[in-house]
C-alpha positions as MATLAB code, in Angstrom:
seq = 'MNGHRPWWKTALGVFFTALMLFPVYWMLNVSLTKTSDMRADPPHWFPWNPTLEGYSDVIDQQLPHLGTSMLIGIGTVVLTLVVAAPAAYSLAQLNLRGGKTLNFVLLVAQMIPGVIMAMGFYAIYIKLGLLNTVWGLIVADSTVAVPFAVLLLTTFMQGIPRELMQAATVDGAGTWRTFRSVVLPVSRNSMITASLFAFLWSWSDFIFASTLNRNGDLIPITLGIYKYIGNNTTQWNSIMATAVVASIPAAVLLVVAQKYVAAGVTAGAVKD';
ca = [
     143.818  140.242  175.933;
     140.723  139.507  173.721;
     141.435  136.261  171.340;
     138.499  137.267  169.128;
     138.931  139.211  165.614;
     137.752  142.196  165.345;
     134.446  142.948  163.592;
     135.722  145.214  160.640;
     138.660  141.868  159.740;
     135.633  139.572  159.307;
     133.363  141.934  157.443;
     136.631  142.964  155.307;
     136.687  138.964  155.034;
     133.364  138.662  154.066;
     133.570  141.720  151.953;
     136.299  140.666  149.285;
     135.140  136.624  149.429;
     131.624  138.219  148.183;
     133.094  140.586  145.736;
     135.450  137.327  144.211;
     132.526  135.155  144.371;
     130.373  137.761  142.703;
     131.220  136.028  138.874;
     130.149  132.784  139.966;
     126.488  134.230  141.574;
     126.164  136.270  138.318;
     126.993  133.082  136.044;
     124.341  130.800  138.365;
     121.633  133.870  137.427;
     122.379  134.264  134.020;
     121.647  130.534  133.443;
     118.094  130.490  135.399;
     117.742  134.089  132.742;
     115.388  133.888  129.985;
     116.570  135.165  126.831;
     114.330  138.048  126.599;
     115.596  139.307  129.828;
     119.031  138.998  128.943;
     118.885  142.746  127.617;
     116.582  144.578  130.906;
     117.758  147.649  131.895;
     118.505  147.782  134.775;
     119.345  143.504  134.599;
     117.991  141.640  136.627;
     120.515  140.736  139.541;
     117.721  137.707  140.483;
     116.058  135.735  138.456;
     112.724  136.727  139.339;
     111.344  134.373  136.447;
     113.461  131.794  136.269;
     113.695  129.292  133.284;
     115.747  125.925  133.022;
     115.789  125.725  129.646;
     119.856  126.863  129.234;
     119.993  123.409  131.314;
     117.705  121.153  128.984;
     120.229  122.714  126.290;
     123.099  120.873  128.417;
     121.295  118.053  128.470;
     120.663  117.292  124.956;
     123.519  118.577  123.672;
     127.040  119.131  126.191;
     125.862  115.465  128.165;
     128.943  113.642  125.075;
     131.452  117.157  124.770;
     130.987  116.436  129.198;
     131.776  112.895  128.635;
     134.466  113.584  126.258;
     136.589  115.556  128.817;
     135.913  113.476  131.839;
     138.263  111.144  129.186;
     140.671  113.424  128.225;
     141.041  114.743  131.694;
     141.564  110.963  133.189;
     143.961  110.334  129.929;
     146.130  113.625  130.329;
     145.777  111.851  134.733;
     147.423  108.867  133.762;
     150.189  110.154  131.279;
     151.137  112.241  133.429;
     151.937  110.030  136.314;
     153.567  107.471  134.016;
     155.952  109.955  132.567;
     156.323  112.154  135.701;
     156.741  110.003  139.018;
     159.636  107.947  137.198;
     161.389  111.037  136.180;
     161.058  112.556  139.835;
     162.796  109.648  141.039;
     165.539  109.566  138.998;
     165.646  113.273  139.436;
     165.820  112.918  143.250;
     167.295  109.275  144.255;
     169.422  108.377  141.358;
     171.643  111.369  140.855;
     171.194  111.574  137.583;
     173.390  112.911  135.542;
     172.574  116.636  134.095;
     169.471  116.959  136.780;
     170.036  120.393  137.817;
     170.119  121.409  134.309;
     167.170  119.038  133.633;
     165.231  121.088  136.364;
     165.744  124.397  134.924;
     164.519  123.118  131.889;
     161.560  121.920  132.961;
     160.597  125.428  134.589;
     161.547  126.794  131.530;
     159.206  125.100  129.984;
     156.603  126.305  131.986;
     156.665  129.406  130.363;
     156.268  129.147  127.159;
     153.012  130.114  125.882;
     150.328  127.618  125.125;
     149.768  128.948  121.821;
     153.437  128.474  120.837;
     153.173  125.033  121.735;
     149.769  124.328  120.096;
     151.574  125.278  116.537;
     154.028  123.616  117.395;
     151.772  120.542  117.669;
     149.593  121.137  114.678;
     152.627  121.380  113.104;
     153.608  117.394  114.194;
     150.184  116.163  114.445;
     149.491  117.079  110.287;
     152.396  114.742  109.722;
     151.629  112.140  112.811;
     147.734  111.880  111.724;
     146.815  112.925  115.141;
     144.810  115.929  114.428;
     141.439  116.077  116.155;
     141.656  113.268  117.684;
     141.164  112.728  121.655;
     144.951  111.226  122.270;
     146.625  114.308  120.489;
     144.280  116.520  123.414;
     145.566  114.034  126.088;
     149.387  114.166  124.755;
     149.320  117.787  123.879;
     147.662  118.976  127.758;
     150.287  116.343  129.694;
     153.559  118.450  128.111;
     152.153  121.414  130.838;
     151.298  118.882  133.538;
     154.354  117.099  133.055;
     156.953  119.870  134.414;
     154.670  121.233  136.583;
     154.075  117.172  138.047;
     158.254  116.309  137.971;
     159.727  119.609  139.869;
     156.592  118.437  142.636;
     156.553  115.100  142.626;
     161.182  115.477  142.739;
     160.841  118.272  145.834;
     158.959  115.708  147.723;
     160.659  112.597  146.761;
     164.258  114.433  148.132;
     162.493  114.557  151.811;
     162.303  110.551  151.733;
     164.906  109.736  154.423;
     167.771  107.522  153.284;
     167.496  105.089  156.424;
     163.902  104.053  154.351;
     165.733  103.256  150.989;
     168.643  101.577  152.205;
     166.334   99.259  154.545;
     164.573   98.807  151.059;
     167.950   98.236  149.317;
     168.584   95.676  152.219;
     165.631   94.205  152.121;
     166.652   92.939  148.687;
     165.106   95.558  146.592;
     166.148   96.679  143.452;
     165.475  100.328  141.570;
     162.530   99.055  140.570;
     160.918   97.341  143.201;
     161.814  100.501  145.928;
     159.697  102.893  143.584;
     156.847  100.596  143.660;
     156.543   99.041  147.249;
     158.778  102.170  148.450;
     158.470  105.461  146.961;
     155.365  106.111  145.612;
     153.236  104.717  148.295;
     154.573  107.391  150.752;
     154.324  110.110  147.724;
     150.619  109.747  147.746;
     149.841  113.112  148.897;
     152.172  114.839  145.839;
     150.729  112.000  143.333;
     147.099  113.694  144.474;
     148.117  117.298  143.780;
     150.053  116.847  140.544;
     146.861  114.586  139.434;
     144.218  117.019  140.710;
     146.073  120.144  138.780;
     146.625  118.242  135.547;
     142.821  116.832  135.767;
     142.253  120.515  135.720;
     144.251  121.739  133.100;
     142.743  119.488  130.636;
     139.503  119.934  131.797;
     139.521  123.554  131.701;
     141.955  123.468  128.141;
     140.744  125.530  125.291;
     144.301  126.499  123.494;
     144.940  123.133  122.602;
     141.310  121.774  121.838;
     140.397  124.649  119.590;
     143.033  124.409  117.404;
     143.700  120.357  117.512;
     140.511  119.735  117.793;
     137.928  121.910  116.103;
     136.878  119.420  113.647;
     136.648  116.580  115.558;
     133.893  113.857  116.035;
     134.622  114.380  119.955;
     135.276  117.584  121.308;
     135.783  119.001  124.786;
     133.151  120.637  126.613;
     135.323  124.442  126.265;
     135.109  124.408  122.483;
     130.902  122.534  123.149;
     130.824  125.677  125.187;
     132.511  127.696  122.143;
     129.465  126.621  119.847;
     126.972  128.467  121.493;
     127.836  131.842  120.271;
     127.555  133.190  117.078;
     127.631  136.038  115.258;
     124.432  137.737  115.687;
     123.010  135.309  118.288;
     124.949  134.516  122.068;
     122.991  131.600  123.734;
     123.965  133.201  127.417;
     121.481  131.097  129.296;
     122.888  127.849  127.910;
     126.640  128.855  128.053;
     126.070  129.587  131.198;
     124.333  127.092  132.624;
     127.023  124.874  130.483;
     129.643  126.586  132.731;
     127.520  125.724  135.852;
     128.051  122.214  135.397;
     131.450  121.913  134.327;
     132.414  123.745  137.314;
     130.412  121.258  139.260;
     133.258  118.062  138.874;
     136.518  120.196  138.868;
     134.546  121.944  142.514;
     133.999  118.270  143.781;
     137.550  117.643  142.894;
     138.760  120.059  145.286;
     136.835  119.471  147.905;
     137.347  115.948  148.258;
     141.199  116.456  147.422;
     142.109  119.413  149.309;
     143.429  117.847  152.442;
     145.881  116.200  150.097;
     146.973  119.092  148.089;
     148.177  121.294  151.103;
     150.023  118.199  152.347;
     150.784  117.804  148.882;
     151.980  121.217  148.079;
     154.166  122.149  151.410;
     156.095  118.408  151.394;
     159.545  118.499  150.886;
     159.118  122.146  151.753;
     160.680  121.606  155.152;
     163.536  118.885  155.980;
     164.713  117.439  159.755;
];
């Protein structure tokens, strides 16, 4: 029997891949298109007369916003892991009373629309003085990432062999030392996966940013892109150039961490 894949399956794979990647190509194409050519009919499928004015605008205007998004992303990752890792450990290994109920609550929490959460944060932040601050966005973005991270890490930590935990206890390790010296190292893949999703959520967030930090001194890149959209004119090449540049960190992270993500997502799915 021939082990080669039929040509039509390859053709279908190429077609659907090209279809899914077409928006990325069009984003790149528009980012290199002059403003005067934007309304060409028919549209230019290739940047025949390319310009870098959009990327010049990114360097001149958007680099501070990219730095702000990076700060928010890193802060969200740190806060998410600080909260989620101990919570997952207690749910998975310490027989926490009401653990199943808490897992259900975390699952339901992920279904709450972001706009509802944003309005709740807005009312709270006005009283706490966290409106229009980077730290306020970090906390808000973490509330989206923490439930997912807890569920993911709990699933993995439940699969850690009991013998490994008992060996740590025999060696005199307490609960905290076991968590720090045994559980965290073996949970590396799942923690990288949780960190990646937390970073991507905060990096692409617009609802929290537009609600809680619209008038802040430091705004994320999503609001930086939004400012290019005006009532009478829209700087499409600058918008698309900013989108291209903003996609690079996420793409690099996905490529670098893909093997850890594959292992982290499937961790705990199969038990001995």
